PANUMI-833499 format. One record per residue (C-alpha): residue number from 1; residue in three letters; y, z, x. Coordinates in Angstrom, 2 decimals. Layout:
REM PANUMI-833499
> zati|tiza|Y|Z|X
> NUM|Ala|Y|Z|X
...
//
This chain:
REM PANUMI-833499
> zati|tiza|Y|Z|X
> 1|Met|19.11|-0.77|-31.77
> 2|Asp|15.63|0.66|-32.21
> 3|Ala|12.34|-0.64|-33.52
> 4|Gln|13.34|0.14|-37.14
> 5|Gly|16.24|-2.26|-37.03
> 6|Arg|19.15|0.13|-37.52
> 7|Gly|21.37|-2.39|-35.80
> 8|Arg|21.20|-5.46|-33.58
> 9|Val|22.94|-6.50|-30.41
> 10|Glu|22.91|-10.26|-30.16
> 11|Asp|22.51|-12.30|-26.98
> 12|Ile|21.78|-9.36|-24.68
> 13|Asp|19.05|-9.67|-22.03
> 14|Pro|16.78|-6.59|-22.39
> 15|Ala|16.88|-6.13|-18.62
> 16|Asp|20.69|-5.84|-18.75
> 17|Gln|20.52|-2.91|-21.16
> 18|Trp|19.46|-0.53|-18.35
> 19|Val|22.00|0.64|-15.81
> 20|Leu|21.72|2.96|-12.82
> 21|Asn|23.58|6.26|-13.11
> 22|Pro|24.76|7.01|-9.53
> 23|Glu|25.21|10.71|-10.37
> 24|Thr|21.60|11.31|-11.46
> 25|Gly|19.80|8.48|-9.66
> 26|Glu|18.10|7.51|-12.94
> 27|Tyr|18.35|4.46|-15.19
> 28|Glu|20.06|4.86|-18.57
> 29|Leu|19.82|2.70|-21.65
> 30|Arg|23.14|1.04|-22.55
> 31|Leu|23.32|0.37|-26.27
> 32|Ala|26.48|-0.01|-28.36
> 33|Pro|29.79|1.35|-26.92
> 34|Ser|29.67|4.27|-29.35
> 35|Ala|26.03|5.15|-28.90
> 36|Pro|24.76|7.74|-26.41
> 37|Gln|22.65|6.66|-23.44
> 38|Ser|19.10|7.80|-22.89
> 39|Arg|17.02|8.25|-19.79
> 40|Val|14.38|5.77|-18.68
> 41|Pro|11.41|5.79|-21.06
> 42|Gly|8.30|7.35|-19.70
> 43|Gln|9.90|10.43|-18.05
> 44|Arg|7.22|12.93|-18.90
> 45|Gly|7.78|16.61|-19.30
> 46|Ala|11.53|16.22|-19.84
> 47|Gly|13.37|17.69|-22.75
> 48|Gly|15.26|15.76|-25.37
> 49|Thr|14.64|14.61|-28.88
> 50|Gly|14.66|10.85|-28.49
> 51|Arg|11.84|8.35|-28.12
> 52|Ala|12.14|8.36|-24.34
> 53|Ser|11.02|11.96|-24.02
> 54|Arg|7.81|11.81|-26.05
> 55|Arg|4.68|12.74|-24.18
> 56|Arg|1.61|10.56|-24.06
> 57|Gly|-0.43|10.93|-27.24
> 58|Ala|2.54|11.91|-29.41
> 59|Pro|3.17|9.94|-32.63
> 60|Ala|4.93|6.70|-31.86
> 61|Ser|7.48|6.92|-34.68
> 62|Ala|10.51|4.80|-33.99
> 63|Ser|12.89|6.89|-36.10
> 64|Thr|14.79|9.73|-34.43
> 65|Ser|16.79|10.95|-37.41
> 66|Ala|17.04|14.59|-38.58
> 67|Pro|14.06|16.78|-37.65
> 68|Ala|11.84|18.48|-40.21
> 69|Pro|13.49|21.57|-41.73
> 70|Glu|10.76|23.98|-40.62
> 71|Arg|11.12|23.06|-36.94
> 72|Glu|13.68|24.68|-34.74
> 73|Val|16.22|22.14|-33.54
> 74|Pro|16.97|22.45|-29.80
> 75|Pro|20.61|22.42|-28.76
> 76|Pro|21.92|18.93|-28.10
> 77|Arg|21.97|17.76|-24.48
> 78|Arg|25.16|16.50|-22.92
> 79|Arg|25.13|12.77|-22.81
> 80|Arg|27.68|10.37|-21.52
> 81|Thr|29.45|8.36|-24.19
> 82|Ala|31.78|5.43|-23.94
> 83|Pro|35.37|6.43|-23.04
> 84|Glu|37.96|6.47|-25.82
> 85|Glu|40.87|4.08|-25.75
> 86|Pro|43.88|5.65|-23.97
> 87|Pro|46.94|6.52|-26.09
> 88|Pro|49.67|3.88|-26.29
> 89|Gly|51.88|3.87|-23.24
> 90|Arg|49.28|5.47|-20.98
> 91|Arg|47.20|3.45|-18.64
> 92|Gly|43.49|4.28|-18.64
> 93|Arg|41.42|4.10|-15.46
> 94|Arg|38.60|1.59|-15.65
> 95|Arg|35.90|0.73|-13.17
> 96|Pro|36.16|-2.75|-11.70
> 97|Ala|33.83|-5.28|-13.27
> 98|Lys|30.71|-6.22|-11.33
> 99|Lys|28.94|-9.54|-11.52
> 100|Ser|25.27|-9.89|-12.46
> 101|Lys|24.68|-6.15|-12.60
> 102|Gly|21.33|-6.45|-14.35
> 103|Lys|20.12|-8.92|-11.73
> 104|Lys|21.27|-6.69|-8.87
> 105|Ile|19.40|-3.75|-10.38
> 106|Leu|16.24|-5.83|-10.60
> 107|Leu|16.56|-6.88|-6.97
> 108|Trp|17.25|-3.31|-5.87
> 109|Thr|14.19|-1.68|-7.43
> 110|Gly|11.47|-3.79|-5.81
> 111|Gly|8.58|-1.87|-7.44
> 112|Thr|6.58|-3.81|-10.00
> 113|Met|6.20|-1.01|-12.52
> 114|Ala|9.84|0.02|-12.22
> 115|Leu|10.86|-3.53|-13.08
> 116|Val|8.62|-3.47|-16.12
> 117|Val|10.64|-0.50|-17.37
> 118|Leu|13.78|-2.59|-17.06
> 119|Ala|12.23|-5.59|-18.72
> 120|Ala|10.94|-3.59|-21.67
> 121|Gly|14.40|-3.05|-23.16
> 122|Thr|14.80|-0.83|-26.24
> 123|Ala|11.07|-0.89|-26.98
> 124|Gly|10.39|0.36|-23.45
> 125|Tyr|8.81|3.69|-24.31
> 126|Leu|6.36|2.25|-26.81
> 127|Tyr|5.51|-0.51|-24.38
> 128|Leu|4.83|2.01|-21.61
> 129|Gln|2.48|3.84|-23.94
> 130|His|0.69|0.54|-24.46
> 131|Leu|0.41|0.05|-20.68
> 132|Asn|-0.91|3.60|-20.30
> 133|Asp|-3.70|2.74|-22.74
> 134|Asn|-4.62|-0.25|-20.55
> 135|Ile|-5.26|1.87|-17.47
> 136|Glu|-8.83|2.83|-16.60
> 137|Ser|-9.47|5.63|-14.13
> 138|Leu|-12.30|7.38|-12.31
> 139|Pro|-12.36|10.78|-10.57
> 140|Asp|-11.80|10.82|-6.82
> 141|Asp|-14.23|13.77|-6.61
> 142|Gly|-12.09|15.49|-4.00
> 143|Ala|-12.45|12.59|-1.56
> 144|Gly|-8.71|11.86|-1.54
> 145|Thr|-5.69|13.92|-0.63
> 146|Gly|-4.74|14.52|-4.26
> 147|Gly|-2.30|11.61|-4.51
> 148|Phe|0.45|10.00|-2.44
> 149|Gln|3.67|11.87|-1.67
> 150|Lys|7.11|10.25|-1.57
> 151|Asp|8.11|12.02|1.66
> 152|Gln|4.88|11.30|3.56
> 153|Ala|3.00|8.30|4.90
> 154|Ile|0.89|6.64|2.18
> 155|Asn|-2.74|5.49|2.45
> 156|Ile|-4.12|3.48|-0.48
> 157|Leu|-7.69|2.19|-0.50
> 158|Leu|-7.88|-1.25|-2.16
> 159|Ile|-11.38|-2.32|-3.19
> 160|Gly|-12.41|-5.72|-4.51
> 161|Thr|-15.85|-5.70|-6.10
> 162|Asp|-18.30|-8.51|-6.81
> 163|Lys|-18.80|-7.21|-10.34
> 164|Arg|-17.99|-9.77|-13.01
> 165|Thr|-15.87|-9.01|-16.06
> 166|Gly|-14.30|-11.44|-18.48
> 167|Ser|-15.45|-14.95|-19.34
> 168|Gly|-15.94|-17.75|-16.85
> 169|Asn|-17.15|-15.60|-13.95
> 170|Glu|-20.89|-16.19|-14.32
> 171|Gly|-21.07|-18.57|-11.37
> 172|Tyr|-19.75|-16.12|-8.79
> 173|Gly|-21.45|-13.49|-6.66
> 174|Asp|-24.70|-11.62|-7.23
> 175|Asn|-25.92|-11.84|-10.82
> 176|Gly|-27.41|-8.34|-10.71
> 177|Ser|-24.56|-6.69|-8.81
> 178|Ala|-23.49|-3.20|-9.85
> 179|Gly|-20.16|-3.87|-8.17
> 180|His|-20.33|-3.44|-4.40
> 181|Ala|-17.36|-3.07|-2.04
> 182|Asp|-17.07|-6.80|-1.37
> 183|Thr|-13.50|-6.65|-0.04
> 184|Thr|-11.97|-3.44|1.25
> 185|Ile|-8.47|-2.89|2.62
> 186|Leu|-6.93|0.39|3.73
> 187|Leu|-3.19|0.01|3.12
> 188|His|-1.12|2.36|5.30
> 189|Val|2.61|2.65|4.58
> 190|Ser|4.68|4.44|7.22
> 191|Lys|6.48|7.66|6.41
> 192|Asp|9.90|6.03|6.83
> 193|Arg|8.74|2.95|4.82
> 194|Ser|9.85|0.64|7.63
> 195|Asn|6.41|-0.89|8.11
> 196|Ala|2.87|-1.06|6.72
> 197|Thr|-0.60|-2.01|7.90
> 198|Ala|-3.34|-3.56|5.75
> 199|Leu|-6.63|-2.86|7.55
> 200|Ser|-9.54|-5.04|6.40
> 201|Ile|-13.01|-3.48|6.70
> 202|Pro|-15.84|-6.06|6.90
> 203|Arg|-18.40|-5.65|4.15
> 204|Asp|-21.27|-6.26|6.62
> 205|Leu|-20.13|-3.56|9.06
> 206|Ile|-22.93|-1.11|9.87
> 207|Val|-21.79|2.43|9.01
> 208|Asp|-23.08|5.84|8.04
> 209|Ile|-22.41|6.71|4.39
> 210|Pro|-22.01|10.48|3.88
> 211|Asp|-23.36|12.58|1.02
> 212|Cys|-21.14|11.99|-1.99
> 213|Pro|-20.53|14.55|-4.77
> 214|Thr|-19.99|12.33|-7.79
> 215|Thr|-18.83|13.14|-11.33
> 216|Gln|-21.28|11.94|-13.97
> 217|Glu|-20.47|10.69|-17.48
> 218|Asp|-21.34|14.07|-18.99
> 219|Gly|-18.88|15.83|-16.65
> 220|Ser|-21.51|17.28|-14.33
> 221|Thr|-21.52|16.67|-10.58
> 222|Lys|-24.37|15.00|-8.73
> 223|Val|-24.60|14.74|-4.95
> 224|Ile|-25.71|11.23|-4.02
> 225|Pro|-27.52|11.39|-0.65
> 226|Gly|-25.95|9.53|2.24
> 227|Ser|-27.44|6.66|4.23
> 228|Thr|-27.48|5.95|7.96
> 229|Gly|-27.00|2.54|9.52
> 230|Val|-26.36|0.49|6.37
> 231|Arg|-23.82|-2.12|5.31
> 232|Phe|-20.39|-0.79|4.38
> 233|Asn|-20.47|-2.55|0.99
> 234|Gln|-23.27|-0.22|-0.13
> 235|Ser|-20.74|2.63|-0.28
> 236|Leu|-19.96|1.42|-3.81
> 237|Gly|-22.41|0.57|-6.60
> 238|Gln|-25.57|1.33|-4.65
> 239|Ser|-27.51|4.38|-5.97
> 240|Gly|-24.74|5.17|-8.45
> 241|Arg|-21.98|5.49|-5.84
> 242|Thr|-18.41|5.33|-7.16
> 243|Pro|-15.11|4.50|-5.38
> 244|Ser|-14.84|8.13|-4.30
> 245|Cys|-17.86|7.54|-2.07
> 246|Thr|-16.14|4.52|-0.53
> 247|Met|-13.17|6.81|0.17
> 248|Arg|-15.45|9.27|1.99
> 249|Thr|-17.04|6.46|3.99
> 250|Val|-13.62|5.16|5.07
> 251|Thr|-12.60|8.67|6.14
> 252|Glu|-15.84|9.02|8.11
> 253|Leu|-15.26|5.65|9.78
> 254|Thr|-11.53|5.75|10.54
> 255|Gly|-10.49|9.39|10.44
> 256|Val|-7.88|8.45|7.82
> 257|Arg|-8.16|10.15|4.43
> 258|Pro|-6.91|7.90|1.61
> 259|Asp|-4.45|9.26|-0.95
> 260|Asn|-5.56|7.02|-3.81
> 261|Phe|-7.83|4.11|-4.60
> 262|Met|-7.45|0.94|-6.67
> 263|Val|-10.40|-1.23|-7.66
> 264|Ala|-10.18|-4.86|-8.81
> 265|Asp|-12.90|-7.30|-9.83
> 266|Phe|-13.13|-11.10|-10.01
> 267|Asn|-11.08|-11.28|-13.17
> 268|Ala|-8.14|-9.44|-11.55
> 269|Val|-7.50|-12.28|-9.10
> 270|Lys|-7.37|-14.78|-11.94
> 271|Thr|-5.10|-12.81|-14.25
> 272|Leu|-2.67|-11.52|-11.60
> 273|Thr|-2.06|-14.95|-10.07
> 274|Ser|-1.50|-16.48|-13.49
> 275|Ala|0.95|-13.69|-14.36
> 276|Val|3.26|-14.58|-11.45
> 277|Gly|3.02|-18.32|-12.06
> 278|Gly|0.68|-19.10|-9.17
> 279|Val|0.54|-18.39|-5.44
> 280|Glu|1.23|-20.95|-2.72
> 281|Val|-1.53|-21.44|-0.14
> 282|Cys|-2.04|-23.89|2.71
> 283|Leu|-5.16|-25.70|3.93
> 284|Ala|-5.40|-27.32|7.35
> 285|Lys|-8.25|-29.55|6.14
> 286|Asp|-9.91|-30.78|2.95
> 287|Ile|-12.26|-28.20|1.47
> 288|Asn|-15.08|-28.82|-0.99
> 289|Asp|-17.18|-25.65|-1.23
> 290|Pro|-19.86|-25.79|-3.96
> 291|Asp|-20.60|-22.07|-3.56
> 292|Ser|-17.09|-20.84|-4.32
> 293|His|-16.14|-23.95|-6.40
> 294|Leu|-13.06|-24.57|-4.21
> 295|Asn|-12.20|-28.27|-4.06
> 296|Leu|-8.73|-28.94|-2.64
> 297|Pro|-7.30|-31.48|-0.18
> 298|Ala|-5.43|-30.44|2.96
> 299|Gly|-1.83|-29.31|2.53
> 300|Lys|0.09|-26.81|0.42
> 301|His|-0.96|-25.93|-3.11
> 302|Thr|0.15|-23.50|-5.82
> 303|Ile|-3.00|-22.00|-7.25
> 304|Glu|-3.82|-19.56|-10.03
> 305|Gly|-6.72|-18.54|-12.24
> 306|Glu|-10.05|-20.15|-11.33
> 307|Asp|-8.64|-21.93|-8.26
> 308|Ala|-7.23|-18.66|-6.92
> 309|Leu|-10.59|-16.92|-7.30
> 310|Ala|-12.36|-19.83|-5.62
> 311|Phe|-9.88|-19.66|-2.72
> 312|Val|-10.47|-15.97|-1.94
> 313|Arg|-14.24|-16.38|-2.37
> 314|Thr|-14.73|-19.32|-0.02
> 315|Arg|-16.21|-18.75|3.43
> 316|His|-18.69|-21.51|4.29
> 317|Ser|-15.92|-24.11|4.59
> 318|Val|-13.48|-22.14|6.77
> 319|Gly|-13.65|-20.72|10.29
> 320|Phe|-17.18|-19.85|11.39
> 321|Gly|-18.40|-19.70|7.81
> 322|Gly|-18.97|-15.95|7.69
> 323|Asp|-17.41|-12.86|6.12
> 324|Leu|-14.84|-12.52|8.93
> 325|Ser|-13.56|-16.02|8.15
> 326|Arg|-13.26|-15.09|4.49
> 327|Ile|-11.28|-11.98|5.45
> 328|Glu|-8.75|-14.16|7.24
> 329|Ile|-8.29|-16.47|4.25
> 330|Gln|-7.96|-13.45|1.93
> 331|Gln|-5.27|-12.00|4.19
> 332|Gln|-3.38|-15.30|4.03
> 333|Phe|-3.67|-15.25|0.25
> 334|Leu|-2.43|-11.64|-0.02
> 335|Ser|0.50|-12.44|2.30
> 336|Ser|1.52|-15.26|-0.02
> 337|Leu|1.09|-13.02|-3.07
> 338|Met|3.34|-10.37|-1.48
> 339|Arg|6.02|-12.97|-0.79
> 340|Lys|5.79|-14.17|-4.39
> 341|Leu|6.02|-10.63|-5.80
> 342|Lys|9.15|-9.88|-3.75
> 343|Ser|10.81|-13.22|-4.46
> 344|Asn|13.86|-13.53|-6.73
> 345|Asp|11.83|-15.84|-8.95
> 346|Thr|9.57|-12.92|-9.88
> 347|Leu|11.89|-9.93|-9.62
> 348|Thr|14.58|-11.43|-11.86
> 349|Ser|12.17|-12.62|-14.56
> 350|Pro|11.48|-9.94|-17.20
> 351|Ser|8.82|-12.15|-18.79
> 352|Lys|6.91|-12.45|-15.52
> 353|Met|7.18|-8.73|-14.90
> 354|Val|5.79|-7.97|-18.36
> 355|Lys|2.89|-10.39|-17.80
> 356|Leu|2.26|-8.84|-14.39
> 357|Ala|2.25|-5.32|-15.86
> 358|Glu|-0.20|-6.38|-18.56
> 359|Ala|-2.50|-8.07|-16.05
> 360|Gly|-2.27|-5.29|-13.50
> 361|Thr|-2.97|-2.41|-15.85
> 362|Lys|-5.88|-4.24|-17.46
> 363|Ala|-7.49|-5.52|-14.26
> 364|Leu|-7.23|-2.44|-12.03
> 365|Thr|-9.24|0.76|-12.08
> 366|Val|-7.46|3.63|-10.32
> 367|Asp|-8.28|7.20|-9.38
> 368|Ser|-7.46|9.96|-11.84
> 369|Thr|-4.36|11.08|-9.91
> 370|Leu|-2.82|7.63|-10.42
> 371|Asp|-3.71|7.04|-14.07
> 372|Asp|-0.19|7.09|-15.49
> 373|Ile|2.30|4.22|-15.66
> 374|Gly|5.03|6.53|-14.34
> 375|Lys|2.99|7.29|-11.22
> 376|Leu|2.28|3.59|-10.72
> 377|Lys|5.99|2.93|-11.09
> 378|Asp|6.77|5.50|-8.39
> 379|Leu|4.20|3.93|-6.08
> 380|Gly|5.67|0.51|-6.79
> 381|Leu|9.13|1.75|-5.81
> 382|Glu|7.80|3.07|-2.50
> 383|Leu|5.99|-0.19|-1.73
> 384|Gly|9.06|-2.17|-2.78
> 385|Lys|10.98|-0.76|0.20
> 386|Leu|8.82|-2.74|2.63
> 387|Asn|9.95|-5.88|4.42
> 388|Thr|7.15|-8.47|4.51
> 389|Lys|7.79|-9.20|8.20
> 390|Asn|6.73|-5.63|8.97
> 391|Leu|3.55|-5.77|6.85
> 392|Ser|0.69|-6.39|9.28
> 393|Phe|-2.77|-7.58|8.29
> 394|Val|-5.37|-6.29|10.76
> 395|Thr|-9.17|-6.48|10.83
> 396|Val|-11.37|-3.71|12.20
> 397|Pro|-12.54|-4.96|15.65
> 398|Val|-16.26|-5.75|15.41
> 399|Arg|-18.99|-7.71|17.21
> 400|Asp|-22.36|-9.14|16.22
> 401|Asn|-25.07|-6.55|15.79
> 402|Pro|-27.06|-6.68|19.06
> 403|Ala|-30.15|-5.32|17.30
> 404|Glu|-30.53|-8.50|15.23
> 405|Lys|-32.03|-11.81|16.31
> 406|Val|-30.59|-13.55|13.27
> 407|Lys|-26.99|-12.34|13.10
> 408|Ala|-26.22|-10.96|9.65
> 409|Thr|-24.28|-7.74|10.27
> 410|Val|-21.63|-6.46|12.67
> 411|Val|-20.94|-3.23|14.54
> 412|Leu|-17.75|-1.64|15.85
> 413|Gln|-16.14|-2.61|19.10
> 414|Glu|-15.69|1.06|19.88
> 415|Glu|-12.64|1.16|22.18
> 416|Pro|-10.33|-1.32|20.37
> 417|Ala|-11.48|0.00|16.98
> 418|Arg|-10.59|3.57|17.94
> 419|Gln|-7.21|2.37|19.16
> 420|Val|-6.53|0.71|15.80
> 421|Phe|-7.63|3.81|13.88
> 422|Asp|-5.48|6.08|16.08
> 423|Met|-2.41|3.90|15.54
> 424|Ile|-2.82|4.25|11.78
> 425|Lys|-3.50|8.00|11.95
> 426|Glu|-0.41|8.52|14.11
> 427|Asp|1.77|6.31|11.86
> 428|Val|2.40|3.66|14.51
> 429|Ser|3.63|0.21|13.51
> 430|Phe|1.69|-2.90|14.52
> 431|Thr|4.97|-4.81|14.57
> 432|Glu|8.19|-4.18|16.42
> 433|Val|10.54|-2.49|13.98
> 434|Lys|14.14|-2.59|15.06
> 435|Lys|15.93|0.62|14.21
> 436|Lys|19.48|1.70|14.82
> 437|Glu|19.61|4.40|17.49
> 438|Ser|21.37|7.65|16.68
> 439|Glu|23.87|9.16|19.09
> 440|Lys|21.30|11.82|19.99
> 441|Glu|18.71|9.17|20.86
> 442|Lys|21.24|7.28|22.98
> 443|Lys|22.07|10.44|24.94
> 444|Glu|18.40|11.24|25.50
> 445|Lys|17.72|7.71|26.77
> 446|Ala|20.69|7.91|29.12
> 447|Ala|19.46|11.27|30.45
> 448|Val|16.03|9.81|31.21
> 449|Ala|17.60|6.85|33.01
> 450|Ala|19.80|9.19|35.07
> 451|Arg|16.75|11.16|36.26
> 452|Leu|15.23|7.97|37.65
> 453|Glu|18.25|7.20|39.81
> 454|Gly|18.69|8.29|43.42
> 455|Glu|16.50|8.29|46.52
> 456|Lys|12.75|8.08|45.92
> 457|Ser|9.96|9.55|48.05
> 458|Asp|7.60|7.31|49.96
> 459|Pro|4.37|6.94|47.93
> 460|Ser|2.34|8.18|50.91
> 461|Glu|4.13|11.51|50.71
> 462|Val|3.42|12.09|47.02
> 463|Arg|0.59|14.45|46.14
> 464|Val|-0.70|15.13|42.64
> 465|Arg|-2.85|18.06|41.58
> 466|Val|-4.91|17.17|38.47
> 467|Leu|-6.06|19.92|36.11
> 468|Asn|-8.26|19.75|33.06
> 469|Gly|-6.52|21.39|30.10
> 470|Gly|-8.91|20.41|27.32
> 471|Ala|-9.96|16.83|28.15
> 472|Pro|-13.67|15.89|28.37
> 473|Asp|-15.54|17.43|31.29
> 474|Gly|-15.09|15.57|34.55
> 475|Ser|-11.86|13.82|33.50
> 476|Ala|-9.81|15.52|36.24
> 477|Gln|-12.18|14.21|38.92
> 478|Arg|-11.66|10.56|37.99
> 479|Glu|-9.06|8.27|39.53
> 480|Leu|-6.39|8.25|36.83
> 481|Leu|-3.80|5.86|38.17
> 482|Ser|-5.70|2.80|39.22
> 483|Gly|-3.69|0.67|41.68
> 484|Ala|-1.06|3.34|42.28
> 485|Ala|-0.33|5.08|45.57
> 486|Met|-0.41|8.54|44.05
> 487|Lys|-3.21|10.72|45.44
> 488|Pro|-4.80|13.96|44.24
> 489|Gly|-4.12|16.88|46.58
> 490|Glu|-5.87|20.15|47.30
> 491|Ser|-2.94|22.29|48.43
> 492|Val|-0.11|23.47|46.21
> 493|Thr|2.56|22.20|48.64
> 494|Asn|3.18|18.87|50.31
> 495|Ala|3.83|18.18|54.01
> 496|Gln|7.40|19.43|53.66
> 497|Gly|6.26|22.68|52.09
> 498|Leu|7.42|21.62|48.63
> 499|Pro|5.24|22.12|45.51
> 500|Thr|2.93|19.29|44.61
> 501|Met|3.17|17.46|41.29
> 502|Thr|0.72|18.93|38.77
> 503|Leu|-0.81|16.77|36.05
> 504|Thr|-2.68|18.60|33.28
> 505|Leu|-4.94|16.56|31.03
> 506|Gly|-4.80|17.69|27.39
> 507|Lys|-7.37|17.35|24.66
> 508|Asp|-5.77|14.08|23.52
> 509|Phe|-6.56|12.42|26.86
> 510|Lys|-8.74|9.39|26.08
> 511|Gly|-9.50|8.03|29.54
> 512|Pro|-7.97|6.30|32.59
> 513|Gly|-5.61|3.51|31.63
> 514|Val|-5.50|4.45|27.95
> 515|Lys|-1.97|5.25|26.81
> 516|Leu|-1.62|8.82|25.66
> 517|Asp|1.26|8.08|23.30
> 518|Ala|0.03|5.85|20.49
> 519|Ala|3.66|5.13|19.56
> 520|Ser|3.96|3.00|22.69
> 521|Ala|0.57|1.33|22.29
> 522|Glu|0.05|-2.30|21.32
> 523|Ala|-2.52|-3.54|18.86
> 524|Pro|-5.64|-4.81|20.67
> 525|Glu|-6.29|-8.55|20.56
> 526|Glu|-9.61|-7.91|18.84
> 527|Ala|-7.74|-6.70|15.72
> 528|Arg|-6.71|-10.29|14.74
> 529|Lys|-3.23|-9.32|13.59
> 530|Ser|-1.00|-11.39|11.29
> 531|Thr|2.12|-10.56|9.29
> 532|Ala|2.92|-11.18|5.63
> 533|Asp|6.12|-13.15|6.27
> 534|Lys|4.36|-16.04|8.05
> 535|Val|2.79|-18.99|6.29
> 536|Glu|-0.57|-19.88|7.85
> 537|Cys|-2.94|-22.68|6.93
> 538|Ala|-6.64|-21.94|6.49
> 539|Lys|-8.72|-23.85|9.04
//
């Protein structure tokens, strides 16, 4: 049963040895009918004497026989055992058999790291310790929220650097690069997990980088001075800046404070795509790009390794040949990767999940609040609840920098950009998410409809008194309802002696014609929205 070979169970898929206990909500290891079940390996801080309860750094002994005499033995915990056979003549109650239980469990979990636990089988705990050793982390220096919460919206900052690790990457990017923020995506997952938004931030966007307190190798803290009017990609690597500085820059830009960060380099794209057996992409035309080394004919292709890296690096052969065109092709690639990760082909393959866990933990650098395989598993479970049709890819609305004769950088389109940022801050979906209405919501909607029924006043008789209750100065003097017949009035009563309608502008008032409720707003056209469920061909 265990690593020391105290017994063997033949022809059992390791993934089928874990079952969900509906009473505790946790997975339990199913061994022989007479053996007790244990909790999922990797549950830290729990009691128990078995392998599954060892903390990180404890000796990895596979034997769990009698403890040393000098140590106090804790009282045994109640564990469920297989039911005894009923006495002759009495009929025992048995649960009805279920088909493909292991496969259903794999489909249900959705989270990559959770599936790795299932795939690991009886050696799961030791394997998780191995994965923990793969993980590299850096301090967030107080730039984040302290880590994602299961009952709150989640904001993860994903950073792809142009730093090269591993063999075969010498021909890409800047030879002297310290690892700049070449590709940056702010992934927002809604509180109810019904939708998510992946916001791409152009590397050539002109921003202000704030002062960044940064932990040094000796444990001391150094404040790296900020910069005004520089490219966004300089928020990482330049002047010793770490991912925590990129987090601060994103907060300064969007008003959204990330919970965690994940950093990947060139090698990550190659190893992750190979782990899942390749990702399908589509080209609307033949592409031969000597800079990125992408050479593929038009049509659909399954790519991995070097070809996958070349695909996400190409820009001169697609669109307008700039960074914005590369963002679009990267979004198409990530959409395809998401579909592959959530497909049955991946979720029901323990070998693929193990390869993916190996590649992911080796290729990613995370913040110090996410440096444990159990935490990554929990994050994977939360992300696994998403439906790809409600995962929107959006780009920060930008325009060419008017201060440049030769266009090399971009600046914000202020109004649409602020609308995009506000939608994320207020947890608003960029896609229409159909939800079942509760009885309370139905009654409220009916009450609103009832108030709109009946005789209506002539527009010429309607007077509105506008007051400023915290909006910018002068807002109450502007014409708020362009094209409407409603008029501002001086008196507090209308011609019939009835009170006038009073409209008070609050501090969240953004201007005439701008919807006050972001929940009812639509994404601006400048955001270039796409969704992960659609297959698009790079042009």
